[in-house]
C-alpha positions in Angstrom: -19.5 -10.4 42.5 -21.6 -8.2 40.3 -22.8 -9.6 37.0 -23.8 -7.4 34.1 -26.2 -8.4 31.4 -24.8 -8.5 27.9 -26.3 -5.6 25.9 -28.6 -6.7 23.2 -28.3 -5.3 19.7 -31.0 -3.1 18.5 -33.1 -3.8 15.4 -31.2 -1.4 13.2 -27.8 -2.9 14.2 -29.1 -6.4 13.5 -30.4 -5.2 10.1 -27.1 -3.7 9.1 -25.1 -6.8 10.2 -27.5 -9.1 8.3 -27.3 -7.0 5.2 -23.5 -7.0 5.3 -23.3 -10.8 5.9 -25.7 -11.5 3.0 -24.4 -9.0 0.5 -21.9 -10.1 -2.1 -18.2 -9.4 -1.5 -18.2 -6.4 -3.7 -21.2 -4.8 -2.0 -19.4 -2.9 0.7 -16.5 -1.6 -1.6 -19.1 -0.6 -4.2 -21.1 1.4 -1.6 -18.0 3.2 -0.3 -17.0 3.9 -3.9 -20.4 5.3 -4.7 -20.3 7.6 -1.6 -16.8 8.8 -2.5 -17.8 9.3 -6.1 -20.9 11.3 -5.1 -18.7 13.5 -2.8 -16.2 14.1 -5.7 -19.1 15.1 -8.0 -20.6 17.4 -5.5 -17.3 19.0 -4.7 -16.6 19.7 -8.4 -20.0 21.3 -8.8 -19.3 23.8 -6.0 -16.7 26.5 -5.8 -15.8 27.2 -2.2 -14.2 30.5 -3.0 -17.3 31.8 -4.9 -20.1 30.8 -2.6 -22.5 33.4 -1.3 -24.9 33.5 1.6 -27.6 32.0 -0.6 -25.5 29.2 -2.1 -25.8 25.6 -1.1 -23.3 24.6 1.6 -19.9 23.7 0.0 -19.0 21.6 3.0 -20.5 18.0 2.7 -20.6 17.7 6.5 -22.9 20.8 6.8 -24.9 19.7 3.8 -25.7 16.2 5.1 -26.0 17.0 8.8 -26.9 20.7 9.0 -24.0 21.0 11.5 -22.6 24.5 11.3 -18.9 23.6 11.8 -16.2 26.2 12.2 -14.7 25.3 8.8 -11.6 23.0 8.7 -10.8 23.8 5.0 -11.2 20.1 3.9 -13.7 20.8 1.2 -11.6 23.7 -0.2 -8.5 21.5 -0.1 -10.4 18.7 -2.0 -11.6 21.2 -4.6 -8.1 22.4 -5.3 -6.7 18.9 -5.3 -9.3 17.9 -7.9 -8.1 20.8 -10.0 -4.5 19.9 -9.6 -3.5 22.8 -7.4 -1.6 21.0 -4.6 0.0 24.1 -3.0 -3.4 25.8 -2.6 -4.9 22.6 -1.3 -2.1 22.3 1.3 -2.7 25.9 2.3 -6.3 25.1 3.2 -5.8 21.7 4.9 -2.2 20.4 4.9 -3.1 17.3 7.0 -5.8 16.3 4.6 -3.4 16.6 1.6 -0.8 14.6 3.4 -3.1 11.9 4.6 -5.1 11.4 1.3 -2.6 9.0 -0.4 -2.5 6.8 2.7 -6.3 6.8 3.0 -6.6 5.8 -0.7 -4.0 3.1 -0.3 -5.9 1.7 2.8 -9.1 1.7 0.9 -7.7 -0.1 -2.2 -6.0 -2.7 0.0 -9.2 -3.3 1.9 -11.4 -3.5 -1.2 -9.0 -5.8 -3.1 -8.7 -8.1 -0.1 -12.4 -8.2 0.3 -13.3 -8.7 -3.3 -10.5 -10.9 -4.6 -10.2 -12.8 -1.3 -6.4 -12.4 -1.3 -4.0 -11.6 1.6 -0.3 -11.4 2.3 1.3 -14.7 3.4 2.6 -15.1 6.9 6.3 -15.5 7.4 5.8 -19.2 8.2 3.7 -19.7 5.0 6.3 -18.0 2.9 9.1 -20.1 4.3 7.2 -23.3 3.8 6.4 -22.4 0.2 10.1 -21.7 -0.4 11.7 -24.5 1.6 9.1 -27.3 1.8 9.0 -29.6 4.9 12.4 -30.9 3.7 13.8 -27.4 4.6 15.8 -26.7 1.5 18.4 -24.0 1.7 17.1 -22.4 -1.5 13.8 -22.8 -3.3 15.4 -24.8 -6.1 17.5 -27.0 -3.7 21.0 -26.8 -2.2 22.9 -25.4 -5.2 24.3 -21.9 -4.7 22.4 -19.0 -6.4 23.5 -18.2 -10.0 22.0 -15.9 -12.6 20.1 -19.0 -13.9 18.1 -19.3 -10.7 17.6 -15.8 -9.5 18.0 -12.1 -10.2 20.6 -11.1 -7.7 23.9 -9.1 -7.4 22.6 -6.3 -9.5 23.4 -8.2 -12.7 20.1 -7.1 -14.5 20.4 -3.5 -13.3 16.8 -3.7 -12.0 13.8 -6.0 -11.8 13.0 -8.6 -14.5 9.6 -10.0 -15.7 7.8 -12.2 -13.1 7.9 -15.2 -15.5 11.8 -15.2 -15.6 14.0 -17.7 -13.9 11.8 -20.7 -14.1 14.8 -22.8 -13.1 14.6 -21.3 -9.6 11.0 -22.4 -8.9 10.3 -24.0 -5.5 9.0 -27.5 -5.2 5.5 -26.0 -5.0 6.0 -24.1 -8.2 6.5 -20.6 -6.6 8.8 -18.5 -8.8 11.3 -15.8 -7.8 11.1 -16.4 -4.1 14.7 -15.4 -4.1 15.8 -12.2 -5.8 14.0 -9.5 -7.9 12.2 -7.8 -5.0 12.0 -8.3 -1.2 8.6 -9.7 -0.4 6.3 -8.3 2.4 4.7 -10.8 4.8 1.9 -10.2 7.2 4.1 -11.1 10.2 5.4 -8.6 12.6 9.2 -8.7 13.3 9.6 -10.5 16.6 12.4 -12.7 18.0 12.4 -16.5 17.5 12.1 -18.7 20.6 15.5 -18.8 22.3 16.7 -15.5 21.0 19.7 -14.0 22.7 21.1 -10.5 22.3 24.5 -10.4 20.6 26.9 -7.5 20.9 25.2 -5.8 17.9 21.8 -5.7 19.6 20.9 -2.4 17.9 20.4 -4.2 14.6 17.3 -6.2 15.6 16.1 -5.9 19.2 14.9 -2.2 19.1 12.7 -3.0 16.1 10.7 -5.9 17.6 7.0 -5.2 17.5 7.2 -2.2 15.2 8.4 -3.6 11.9 7.1 -6.2 9.4 9.1 -9.1 8.0 10.3 -9.2 4.4 11.8 -12.3 2.7 13.7 -13.3 -0.4 16.1 -10.5 -1.2 16.0 -8.2 -4.2 17.9 -7.7 -7.5 20.6 -5.6 -5.7 21.1 -8.1 -2.8 24.4 -10.1 -2.7 23.7 -13.8 -3.4 26.2 -14.9 -0.7 23.9 -13.3 2.0 20.7 -15.1 1.1 19.0 -18.3 2.0 15.3 -19.3 2.5 15.4 -18.4 6.2 17.0 -14.9 5.8 14.8 -12.2 7.4 14.7 -8.5 6.6 12.4 -5.9 8.4 11.0 -2.5 7.6 8.0 -0.5 8.6 5.1 -0.7 6.1 5.3 3.0 5.2 8.8 2.7 3.6 8.8 3.5 -0.1 12.6 3.6 -0.6 13.3 -0.1 -0.7 13.2 -2.6 -3.6 10.1 -4.5 -2.2 6.9 -6.0 -3.6 4.5 -8.7 -2.6 2.8 -12.0 -3.5 -0.6 -12.9 -2.2 -2.3 -16.1 -1.3 -6.0 -17.2 -1.1 -7.8 -16.7 2.2 
């Protein structure tokens, strides 16, 4: 049997890792923000359509590396986006324009998680916070949901302030775990142990492994459907559902 030596990290890699581990939580997000800010400022200072043979490169890749790329249109798309001209930006680089909102969302989620030390609860954590070890049917106990306990059945015509429905608090003091908005969890939608396919297998089985679990129902959900253990599932890119989130400390 052949054995291979574990590759040793070079000095530069060790330096970067040590710097990251010893830097404050906000160090990495601040560095990324500074880089993005510098890129935005440089892009605004240039005009890709008016550059000449003697102008500084409008492409940041070429400016920083000297690489003479064939030109993807990304800098021109960024310039038009920064000036509010979305059609022209899409004409130069449609993929960049489409991907930008998702990239910004990913950056904000990463930065907030790193700086604030918050994360989504797992499905098990959510259910424990709602049910306690006593396994209550609802956060407030066994009494059926009413407008006193939760915002359900479309009565309010939309969401209500997060401080509303104090009577529906769980034993741990968590408010509005039922109603108002569905709540995202960090758990992928998978079957419970002992799962068996029923005649309506298309409702759940095809989505195992590709969707995330949501809990709690929303203001438009029928009260008679809900309990602490009720599961819903969607892909994280969906923006057409009445969903929100609560976070917990890492």
